[in-house]
N, C-alpha and C positions, 0 to 999 in steps of 0.2 A: 290215186287216179289210175294207174295202170290196171287195177283190179277192178274199177268201174267200167273201163273200156272193155276188160275181158267178158265181164258179166253182161255187158250191152251187145256183144257180138255172139254169145252162144244162144242156142235153144234148148232148154231143159225139158224132158220128157218123163213123166211119171205114170205108171200104169197101176190100175186098181181094178178090182171086180167091180162089175156095174150091171144094173138091170137094162132092160130093153130100151128104156127112154134115156139111157145114159146117166141115170141117178147112182151115184157111187154107193157101194155097202161099206160105208166108213168114209171120213172125210179126208182130204188132203190138207195137213197142217203145215205151219212154218218149220216145224221139227222135220217132216218129211222133206220139205224144200232143202233145208239145212243138209240132211243126209245125201240127197240126190246131187247136191253141189260139191260135197265133200268127195263122192265118188268120181267127179270130173276133175278132182285136184284142186277145188276152190274152197277156202276155208271162210265160211261167213257165219258169225253168231246168229241164232234164230231170232234173238231179240232185235236184231237189225232188220229183219224181214218184215216189212209193214203190211201183212196180210189182214184186211179189217175183219174178216171171218173165214173159218175154214171152208175149203172148196168142196162142194158135194155133188157136181155135175160135170161130166166130161166137157173138154172144150179148150180154147185157146184163151190164155189170160196174160196180163202184163203185170208183173209183181214189183213194186218199188222196194229197193233195198238201200237204207241209209248206212253208208259205210262211216262216215265222219259228220260233224255238223254242216259243213259245206260240200260234201262229196256224197252224191248219190247215183244209184244205178238202177236201170229198168230191166228185170230179166223176163225173157219170154218163156212162157211155160205152157207146154201141153199136158193136158190130163187125158189119157187114153183108157179105153176098156182093156182089161187085161184078158187076152184071149185063153 
């Protein structure tokens, strides 16, 4: 439950090369989100990150993370263009 609260309080940002319309050159996957969280000191198995499909466009997303059968968290994720 503490982990769910921590995840709910943070905003995670992932930067990727993107075209003019914000279309990414390569998608953001649950493995990328797992790695970004790990860099923030939060360990979450990518299988628990409920990303229906890879993210292919820059923008703000909410990503559900199922930590346990009764415990879920929602991650605020920004996908930005890498400068």
